[in-house]
N, CA, C and O of each residue as an XYZ file, in Angstrom:
184
protein
N      -2.936      8.877     18.166
C      -3.617      8.726     17.036
C      -3.573      7.175     16.504
O      -2.520      6.667     16.119
N      -4.668      6.561     16.518
C      -4.648      5.229     15.876
C      -5.156      5.116     14.514
O      -6.249      5.584     14.195
N      -4.354      4.482     13.673
C      -4.819      4.389     12.160
C      -5.797      3.100     12.168
O      -5.627      2.160     12.945
N      -6.783      3.159     11.266
C      -7.627      2.261     11.013
C      -7.608      1.675      9.454
O      -7.314      2.464      8.556
N      -7.881      0.469      9.175
C      -7.967     -0.002      7.815
C      -9.301     -1.027      7.711
O      -9.461     -2.028      8.408
N     -10.050     -0.624      6.861
C     -11.268     -1.473      6.595
C     -11.452     -1.851      5.053
O     -11.355     -1.036      4.135
N     -11.724     -3.178      4.911
C     -11.868     -3.660      3.625
C     -13.155     -4.357      3.289
O     -13.609     -5.223      4.036
N     -13.718     -4.012      2.237
C     -15.225     -4.570      1.791
C     -15.222     -4.516      0.509
O     -15.140     -3.445     -0.093
N     -15.335     -5.973     -0.228
C     -15.393     -5.962     -1.487
C     -14.130     -5.625     -2.504
O     -13.163     -6.384     -2.575
N     -14.229     -4.479     -3.242
C     -13.304     -3.871     -3.966
C     -12.750     -2.608     -3.346
O     -11.918     -1.947     -3.967
N     -13.234     -2.194     -1.981
C     -12.918     -0.981     -1.510
C     -12.126     -1.279     -0.247
O     -12.334     -2.169      0.578
N     -11.072     -0.253     -0.269
C     -10.006     -0.260      0.865
C     -10.149      1.111      1.605
O      -9.871      2.099      0.925
N     -10.507      1.297      2.786
C     -10.591      2.456      3.424
C      -9.502      2.817      4.551
O      -9.620      2.268      5.647
N      -8.596      3.591      4.357
C      -7.556      3.785      5.406
C      -7.746      5.344      5.974
O      -7.791      6.352      5.270
N      -7.843      5.285      7.368
C      -8.236      6.440      8.157
C      -7.140      6.699      8.961
O      -6.430      5.759      9.316
N      -6.848      8.062      9.372
C      -5.782      8.608     10.327
C      -4.482      7.918     10.164
O      -3.759      7.624     11.115
N      -4.195      7.652      8.835
C      -2.672      7.117      8.731
C      -1.836      8.310      7.960
O      -2.219      9.011      7.023
N      -0.523      8.317      8.676
C       0.328      9.381      8.210
C       1.000      9.009      6.969
O       1.376      9.880      6.185
N       1.190      7.650      6.725
C       1.685      6.937      5.449
C       1.081      5.763      5.201
O       0.735      5.060      6.150
N       0.851      5.352      3.837
C       0.226      4.109      3.306
C       1.340      3.509      2.387
O       1.837      4.073      1.412
N       1.592      2.487      2.782
C       2.507      1.472      1.721
C       1.728      0.439      0.976
O       1.096     -0.440      1.562
N       1.777      0.551     -0.291
C       1.006     -0.212     -1.300
C       1.908     -1.230     -1.939
O       2.845     -0.884     -2.658
N       1.615     -2.527     -1.669
C       2.598     -3.501     -2.433
C       1.640     -4.137     -3.409
O       0.482     -4.444     -3.123
N       2.270     -4.330     -4.698
C       1.458     -4.802     -5.809
C       1.642     -6.304     -5.651
O       2.481     -6.732     -4.858
N       0.853     -7.151     -6.411
C       1.208     -8.614     -6.327
C       2.327     -8.869     -6.779
O       2.974     -9.747     -6.208
N       2.905     -8.179     -7.947
C       4.230     -8.453     -8.529
C       5.353     -8.038     -7.569
O       6.498     -8.474     -7.694
N       5.000     -7.216     -6.645
C       6.106     -6.706     -5.688
C       6.057     -7.620     -4.561
O       6.981     -7.562     -3.750
N       5.091     -8.479     -4.381
C       5.227     -9.223     -3.148
C       5.564    -10.729     -3.347
O       6.107    -11.373     -2.449
N       5.199    -11.322     -4.649
C       5.202    -12.579     -4.898
C       6.241    -12.987     -5.947
O       6.719    -14.122     -5.962
N       6.605    -11.957     -6.891
C       7.553    -12.523     -7.918
C       8.901    -11.994     -7.823
O       9.164    -11.153     -6.964
N       9.846    -12.456     -8.705
C      11.373    -12.074     -8.424
C      11.449    -10.625     -9.018
O      10.614    -10.116     -9.766
N      12.391    -10.159     -8.635
C      12.761     -8.653     -9.085
C      13.374     -8.533    -10.332
O      13.701     -7.382    -10.618
N      13.663     -9.543    -11.291
C      14.302     -9.429    -12.343
C      13.447     -8.629    -13.657
O      12.351     -9.022    -14.057
N      14.142     -7.506    -14.195
C      13.217     -6.758    -15.195
C      12.339     -5.926    -14.926
O      11.694     -5.399    -15.832
N      12.122     -5.620    -13.573
C      11.100     -4.579    -13.127
C      11.685     -3.916    -11.951
O      12.513     -4.540    -11.287
N      11.348     -2.728    -11.623
C      11.740     -1.847    -10.556
C      11.140     -2.356     -9.246
O       9.919     -2.320     -9.095
N      11.961     -2.836     -8.274
C      11.495     -3.652     -7.180
C      11.060     -2.616     -6.070
O      10.551     -3.113     -5.065
N      11.196     -1.194     -6.118
C      10.710     -0.408     -5.325
C       9.136     -0.486     -5.083
O       8.388     -0.332     -6.049
N       8.605     -0.730     -3.771
C       7.218     -0.694     -3.592
C       6.654      0.736     -4.114
O       7.313      1.758     -4.306
N       5.417      0.559     -4.274
C       4.591      1.725     -4.555
C       4.228      2.445     -3.117
O       3.575      1.876     -2.242
N       4.712      3.686     -3.012
C       4.322      4.365     -1.786
C       3.658      5.698     -2.001
O       4.101      6.541     -2.782
N       2.554      5.850     -1.259
C       1.768      7.064     -1.279
C       1.669      7.749     -0.144
O       0.975      7.238      0.736
N       2.261      8.933      0.103
C       2.131      9.553      1.234
C       0.975     10.482      1.492
O       0.851     11.478      0.780
N       0.163     10.241      2.409
C      -1.063     11.124      2.678
C      -0.618     12.475      2.994
O       0.484     12.685      3.502
N      -1.529     13.482      2.678
C      -1.169     14.814      3.186
C      -1.243     15.026      4.683
O      -2.205     14.543      5.279
N      -0.318     15.703      5.350
C      -0.330     15.930      6.858
C      -1.121     16.923      7.254
O      -1.212     17.199      8.450
């Protein structure tokens, strides 16, 4: 099973993925002082 990701404008479509990891701008570029550095994680139903 191959997952696919398509982006267009403000829409992001993820298909056939068992897990999706979302990184916020804060989580990717800023330092971790004063906030929870755990990335946002969304697990799709199996």
